[in-house]
N, C-alpha and C positions, 0 to 999 in steps of 0.2 A: 546365031544369036546367044546360044548357052554358052558359049566360048567366050563372050564378050561379058556376059554377067560373072562368069568364073573369073576372068581377067580382072574386073573390077573390083571383086571380093578380095582377090588376092592383094592388088595395090593398096586397097584400102588397109588391109591387114600388115602390110610391109611398112606403110607409113606409120601406122600406129606402134609398130615395134620399133622404128626408128626413132620416134618422137619420145617413147620410154626411155630408148638408150641414151639418148640426148640428155633427158632430164637427170638420169642415173650419172653421167659424167660430171653435168654441173654439179651435183650434190657431192661427189666425190672430191671435186676442185675445191668446193667451198670447206667441206670437212679438213682436207690436207692444209688449206690456209689456215684455218681456224686452230689446228694442232700446232702448226708453226708458231703462231701467235702465241698461243698459250705456253709452248717450250721458251720463247724469248721471254716473256714476261715472269715465267717461274725462276730463269736465269737470272734476272734483274732483281727479283726479290731475294733470292738466295745471296747474291753479291752485296745487296745492302745489309742482310743480317750478319753476314760474315765481317762487316767492317763498321761496328757501332760507335766506335770514335768518330767517324765522319759522317754519320749519319744524314746531318742536315745538309752537306756537300752534295747529296744525291737529289734534291729537290730541283726538277727541271719541268719548266711549262710544257716544252715541246722538243723532245729528242729525235733527230733524223732530219731536221729542216737544215739546209744550206750544207756548207762543207765542214767537215771536222777535221782538224788537224791534230796528227797522233801527238800525244804529251812528250815532254823532254824526256821523262824516266819512263822506261820499260820494265813495268812492275814483275814482268814474267822472268827477268834475267838479273834484277839488282832490287835491293831492299829499296821500300817506298814508305814514305810517311802515310797515315791513314788519308789524308786530303788528296796526296798524289794517287793512291790507289783508287779513291772514289774517281778522280778524272781519267784516270786509264780505263776503269770499268765502263764509265759513260761513253767513252770512245769507242770502246770495242762493241758496244751494244748498237752505237750509232752506225759503225761500219757493218754490223749484223743487219740493220734495218736498210741498209742502202741497197736498194735493188740493182744498182749499176755494177757493183762489184760481180764479176763472172767466176763464180766458184763452182767447179764440175762436181763438187761434193754436195751442193745443195740442189735438189732438184728444181728445174724451172718453174713447175707447178707451186712449189711450196714457197716461193718468194712472195713477198708481200707489196704490191705497188703502191707507191706513195705512203710507205708506212712511217707512222709517228709513235714515239713513246710519250707519255705524261706521267711524272713520278709527283704523287701528292703525299706529305708528311705532316702527320700531327703528333702530339706527344704518345698517343696509343697506337696508331695505325699508320701503315704504309700501303699506299693504294698505287698499283702499277696499271695504267690502261694504254692498250696497244690499238691503235686503229690502222686501217687501211682501205685502199678502195677497191672495190668489187665491179663486176659488168652489169649488175642488176640492183635495182634500188631495195633496200631493207626495209621492212616495216618497222616503224618506230626509231628509225635512225637519225631522226631530227633532233636538234638541241644537244648534241654531243659536245663534250668539253674539250675532248683530244681531237687535234686536226680540225680542219675546216667543217663548217656545218654542212654537209653535204648528203644528199639521198643516197648517195652509192657507198657511204663510208659504213664499213663494219668495225665492229670494236669486241675486244675482251678486256675484262677488268679484273684484276686478282687484288685480294687485300691480305694483310697479314697483321695481326695484333701482337702487341709486346705486354706479356703477362706479368703482373707484379709491378707495374708502373702507377706511380701515384701523382 
């Protein structure tokens, strides 16, 4: 009888330990995805700030939806106009958002499923919002303006302001 009680206590403790381990892995996975989204959003903001002549060309309602054809001009190897550079930048970000691309350099857990990027421009502000699907519902995620309005959608939004704009 004492052995059964000891076994029951051990099993309960092992289940509790397993439960906390799974919760920790879920939190690590979510943090990895959020970090990847922040890096992509920062990259996109930096591209927009580096090309002020074509700032308006970056305004996109939803980037990452559908197929994205590579622009005619490869701005990595030949000179581009500011508008061509904007199209090339948006194409590169769309490819980065596409989770179908199998790149061994990108950890599988860091990829963002059904990722979307939305770029909003005003005269003073650039706002980049990245959204992706997660495995669990997020509190307060309803009513998002980027991606489908789904309970499983996560978002990261970054803004940059132009100083001295009148």
